[in-house]
DRENPA-471205 format. One record per residue (C-alpha): y, z, x; residue in three letters. Coordinates in steps of 0.001 Angstrom, whole numbers, padded with zeros to 6 digits, always signed. Example, Ala and Ser with C-alpha at 12.3 -4.5 7.8 and 13.67 -1.06 7.14 Angstrom:
DRENPA-471205
-004500+007800+012300ALA
-001060+007140+013670SER
***
This chain:
DRENPA-471205
+110680+059893+102780MET
+107443+059764+104760ASN
+106010+063269+104923PHE
+102789+062225+106637SER
+104395+060889+109821THR
+107065+063569+110125ASN
+106160+066671+108132PRO
+109290+068658+107236PRO
+109576+072416+107277LYS
+109224+073397+103620ILE
+110033+077120+103189PRO
+108667+079292+100409VAL
+112241+080104+099361PHE
+115374+077997+099664LYS
+118600+079127+097961PRO
+120693+076448+096298LEU
+123889+076730+098360ILE
+126273+073849+097747GLU
+130006+073181+097967GLU
+130669+075267+094854ALA
+129255+078416+096486GLU
+131108+077759+099742ILE
+134404+077212+097899SER
+133885+080370+095832ALA
+133268+082354+099032SER
+136456+081038+100632VAL
+138535+081766+097529GLU
+137211+085321+097259SER
+138014+085956+100932LEU
+141494+084508+100525LYS
+142042+086916+097639LEU
+141766+089679+100220GLY
+140104+092219+097915TRP
+136696+092669+099537LEU
+135308+095561+097519GLY
+134469+095657+093818MET
+137044+093593+091947GLY
+137781+090770+089543SER
+134826+088592+090534TYR
+132449+091449+089759VAL
+133820+091630+086217LYS
+133394+087852+085846GLN
+129827+088060+087128PHE
+128931+090840+084682GLU
+130394+088821+081805GLU
+128479+085671+082800GLN
+125194+087603+083083VAL
+125834+089058+079617ALA
+126300+085500+078305THR
+122996+084314+079817VAL
+121259+087348+078288CYS
+122981+086686+074932GLU
+124228+090255+074666LEU
+126602+091050+071832ASP
+128478+094006+070367ALA
+125762+094656+067794LEU
+123145+095282+070483SER
+125455+097723+072331ASP
+123926+096413+075578ARG
+126145+096172+078633HIS
+125871+094798+082172VAL
+126654+096905+085245VAL
+126548+095097+088597ALA
+125268+096860+091718VAL
+124553+096048+095345SER
+120825+095198+095132THR
+117870+095099+092788GLY
+116528+098216+094498HIS
+119793+100032+093754ALA
+119439+098944+090113ALA
+115928+100436+089887ILE
+116975+103677+091606HIS
+120020+104213+089384LEU
+118068+103350+086221SER
+115416+105942+087024LEU
+118083+108556+087708LEU
+119822+107726+084429MET
+116474+108326+082690MET
+116339+111778+084271GLY
+113424+111013+086614VAL
+113256+113705+089286GLY
+111033+115919+091461PRO
+107591+116545+090010GLY
+107770+113586+087629ASP
+105531+110514+087573GLU
+106373+106870+086918VAL
+103656+104430+085871ILE
+103953+101111+087687THR
+101630+098244+088529PRO
+100234+098643+092010SER
+100740+094876+092190PHE
+104498+095195+092473ASN
+107291+095073+095026ASN
+107770+098019+097379ALA
+111355+098404+096102ALA
+110017+099953+092890ASP
+107777+102412+094734PHE
+110554+103480+097112GLN
+113020+103947+094258ALA
+110540+106265+092538ILE
+110162+108298+095734LEU
+113949+108384+096198ALA
+114146+110254+092880CYS
+111617+112813+094140GLY
+108953+111487+091775ALA
+105596+109805+092428GLU
+104240+106413+091367PRO
+101074+106229+089281VAL
+099344+102896+089785PHE
+098038+100854+086863VAL
+096132+097555+086888ASP
+097365+094074+085950ILE
+096085+091313+083685ARG
+094169+088516+085360LYS
+095805+085803+083239ASP
+099440+086785+083902THR
+099389+089203+086860LEU
+101674+091456+084774CYS
+101003+095089+083849ILE
+097899+095617+081712ASP
+099377+097445+078724ALA
+095887+098394+077476THR
+095430+100681+080502GLN
+098805+102433+080418VAL
+098079+105164+077849GLU
+095092+106526+079752SER
+097433+107368+082649LEU
+100136+109131+080624ILE
+100458+112895+081144THR
+103145+115506+080478GLU
+104648+114522+083851ARG
+105149+110839+082914THR
+108861+110030+082656LYS
+108925+106222+082740CYS
+106820+103056+082583ILE
+107887+100142+084773ILE
+107140+096714+083294ALA
+107397+094044+086000MET
+107465+090377+084962ASP
+105674+088270+087583TYR
+106733+084856+088916ASP
+106241+082688+085802ILE
+104853+085169+083275PHE
+106375+087833+081026ILE
+104813+091214+080215CYS
+103502+092175+076792ASP
+106777+093940+075977HIS
+106019+094531+072300ASP
+102911+096531+073113ARG
+104682+098428+075884LEU
+107522+099292+073505ALA
+105007+100641+070990GLU
+103402+102841+073652ILE
+106793+104050+074838ALA
+107881+104950+071300LYS
+104609+106723+070526ARG
+104896+108936+073615HIS
+108675+109238+073859GLY
+108741+107607+077305ILE
+111316+104931+078248PRO
+110356+101555+079711VAL
+112218+100184+082712LEU
+112003+096395+082464HIS
+111937+095068+086024ASP
+112993+091505+085310ALA
+113741+090617+088930ALA
+111561+087493+088526HIS
+112543+086515+085000SER
+116318+086161+084778PHE
+117076+083329+082361GLY
+113624+083501+080774SER
+112801+084225+077130TYR
+110364+086593+075426TYR
+109566+085622+071832LYS
+112866+083795+071454GLY
+115093+086465+073020LYS
+116375+086332+076616PRO
+115111+088944+079060THR
+117508+091860+078965GLY
+116977+092557+075252ASN
+113490+094086+075217GLN
+114054+097708+076323HIS
+116807+100292+076823ALA
+116869+099568+080573TYR
+116517+096182+082288THR
+117204+095331+085921ILE
+117748+091955+087558PHE
+117797+091108+091255SER
+119993+088454+092866PHE
+118911+088791+096485ASP
+118708+085887+098991PRO
+115396+084530+097662VAL
+115850+084892+093907LYS
+116380+082035+091450THR
+120084+082984+091295ILE
+121472+084584+094445THR
+124557+086673+095225CYS
+123417+086952+098873ILE
+122483+090444+097696ASP
+123049+091953+094310GLY
+121529+093374+091178GLY
+122480+094375+087667VAL
+121418+096918+085104ILE
+121461+096113+081392VAL
+121955+099420+079634ILE
+122727+100646+076127GLN
+125706+102776+075118GLY
+129275+102946+076420LYS
+128890+106512+077704GLU
+125846+105435+079734SER
+127933+102582+081153VAL
+130699+105009+082153ARG
+128216+107272+083941ARG
+126509+104348+085645LEU
+129802+102873+086824GLN
+130614+106191+088491ALA
+127150+106606+090008LYS
+127386+103182+091689ARG
+130732+104224+093246LEU
+129734+107431+095057ILE
+130174+109305+091775GLY
+133910+108580+091512MET
+135052+108329+087899THR
+138029+106001+088454GLN
+138061+103395+085659PRO
+136087+100243+086430ALA
+138729+098185+084607GLU
+141282+099190+087198GLN
+139075+097971+090049MET
+138335+094788+088085TYR
+142088+094110+088420ASN
+141755+094360+092220ASN
+143322+097800+092312SER
+142113+101346+092697ARG
+142985+104824+091474ALA
+143803+107684+093806TRP
+143040+110429+091318ALA
+139509+110757+089949TYR
+136759+113271+089351ASP
+133178+113495+090609ILE
+130847+114809+087939GLU
+127374+114002+089303GLU
+125429+112504+092191LEU
+126506+109003+093195GLY
+125771+106312+095758PHE
+127533+103447+097490ARG
+125788+100916+095276TYR
+128668+098786+093954HIS
+128726+094982+094208MET
+131240+093301+096527ALA
+133668+090638+095291ASN
+132348+088055+097779LEU
+128790+088427+096497HIS
+129922+088266+092877ALA
+131935+085095+093535ALA
+128816+083358+094884ILE
+126837+084607+091895GLY
+129422+083202+089474CYS
+129151+079784+091126ALA
+125361+079949+090849GLN
+125382+080945+087179LEU
+127357+077833+086258LYS
+124251+075848+087324LYS
+121811+077983+085353MET
+120590+075214+083033LYS
+119975+072715+085843ALA
+118311+075359+088015ILE
+115972+076398+085206SER
+115023+072840+084235GLU
+114359+071753+087823SER
+112063+074730+088442ARG
+110209+074169+085178GLN
+109630+070529+086126ALA
+108351+071428+089598ALA
+105963+074077+088243CYS
+104593+071785+085545LEU
+104022+069087+088170HIS
+102251+071650+090392TYR
+099934+072661+087559SER
+099009+069099+086645ILE
+098327+068159+090275SER
+096458+071315+091243LEU
+094282+071422+088115SER
+092182+068699+089730LYS
+091132+071024+092588ILE
+088117+072984+091398GLU
+088253+075626+094164GLN
+091587+077064+093034ILE
+093018+078658+089911HIS
+096456+077426+088830ALA
+098538+079271+086180PRO
+097974+078078+082619ASN
+101323+077812+080834THR
+103823+075154+079766ASP
+106819+076934+081408PHE
+109033+076089+078389LYS
+110517+079557+077908SER
+110472+080546+081576ILE
+112914+080152+084434THR
+110265+080307+087189PRO
+110867+082400+090282PHE
+107747+081544+092275LEU
+104639+079436+091768TYR
+101326+081035+092710TYR
+097686+079988+092876ILE
+094480+081957+093366LEU
+092193+080709+096135VAL
+088831+081938+097488PRO
+089542+084868+099851PRO
+087493+083242+102622THR
+089768+080190+102416ASP
+093202+081782+102090ARG
+093922+082325+105771GLY
+092551+078924+106773HIS
+094476+077187+103982LEU
+097718+078862+105027ARG
+097140+077733+108612LYS
+096447+074173+107454HIS
+099565+074084+105293LEU
+101683+075445+108126LEU
+100420+072625+110334SER
+101738+070300+107611CYS
+105145+071966+107744GLY
+104581+074024+104576ILE
+105268+077752+104465ASP
+103380+079991+102043THR
+103629+083641+101046GLY
+101528+086504+099717ILE
+103145+088430+096868HIS
+102097+091207+097173TRP
+100111+093777+099113GLN
+099319+096399+096431PRO
+101135+099715+096551GLY
+097992+101852+096632HIS
+096988+100264+099965THR
+100052+101583+101830PHE
+099716+104781+103881THR
+102671+106401+102101LEU
+100998+106129+098692PHE
+097375+106896+099562GLN
+097364+110159+097587ASN
+099093+108842+094468CYS
+097247+108884+091177ARG
+095818+105570+089992LYS
+093656+103983+087350GLY
+090972+101345+087719ASN
+092520+098602+089870LEU
+089725+096021+089879ASP
+091976+093106+088880VAL
+094630+094150+091379THR
+092015+094181+094151GLU
+090664+090792+093053TYR
+094062+089115+092806VAL
+095555+090583+095985SER
+092778+088999+098059GLN
+093313+085569+096496ARG
+096974+085142+095529VAL
+099055+082596+097415LEU
+102728+081745+096787SER
+103701+078102+097171LEU
+107216+076785+097891PRO
+109483+076603+094861LEU
+113160+075702+095139HIS
+115893+074771+092702SER
+116298+070971+092591MET
+113002+070557+094455MET
+111797+066955+094316SER
+108507+066075+092677LEU
+107739+064136+095847GLU
+107757+067433+097720THR
+105442+068973+095106VAL
+103096+066019+095518ASP
+103060+066466+099275TYR
+102233+070175+099003ILE
+099561+069598+096342SER
+098096+066749+098371GLY
+097941+068923+101479SER
+096043+071594+099524ILE
+093647+068966+098190SER
+093207+067594+101710GLU
+092160+071027+102972TYR
+089479+071530+100301PHE
+088165+067989+100672GLU
+087740+068560+104402ALA
+086048+071925+103872SER
+083303+070589+101605LYS
***
């Protein structure tokens, strides 16, 4: 493949959709049960297997329509409501901020660590007040939060942690898969995630009574047994005990997710290899900062670099001319009009990183030749700018 004479369009994200996903979609449609059904149960069971959940942990998987729905329902299950505050990194996805607002609460913005771009646990306690109801710990791209320290803070103050593991499904923290670190964990399986359901999310939650409540809340509050719907049937007599939403996962989406999960090992290994190759290649370019990790316990979602702010726009333009898309993840929450009056701590690292961060293409089964082309194009830009 000669990239130099005919540069291809290399997107930032590219879902791994193959014959297995197409066949699963067709089979689920032929089944004729389009709502929440048997495939959703299978998907929940396969996610539980990846997370290595067992009866002793009393942790259970509840599938929902999106990652945002998972965050919203988790916060509601924690009792977050009007007048409350939720501590979250400002360097986070807008889905978290909007879910907090949807509960009637307000985000409180905390800084991130420069080495991982994850929440800076050392700054959390200074922002805790009597109004604090939750701490959101967001794993970022290829790094995992300091969950032990966050758990200590949460225990000391009696405040639950919501582990936003949208970027870290299939990754490990100190030998345990993500999903085992806190009482609440959410995963996202949207179109751009490492594993996709087209759209989907799950909540890992403790306790069978919590599962029962959550299953009702995802189904407009209806208490009909999930097991009945998992048999592609529904009840016509049920109760409504509390507020609910249309947040359940569809069978079609779950079927695609099941097909994806069967490839989990290959997906993880291919992304690890691409990221390691990126880091080796890009370490030779003195003008940029590449992440420093071996990727061994991580299933990478995205690969990022930090570049001089005066170069970022020009570099993106150069890469686009080479057929390479890039992204910026993210614009900090405290910069949006809607959150201008929210409380915040010192955000010096967030400000520094947000002006420099650049997401590079990362796909499952991405060839090292493609990584070389992208790395070479970055090197070409900085050589020309000297």
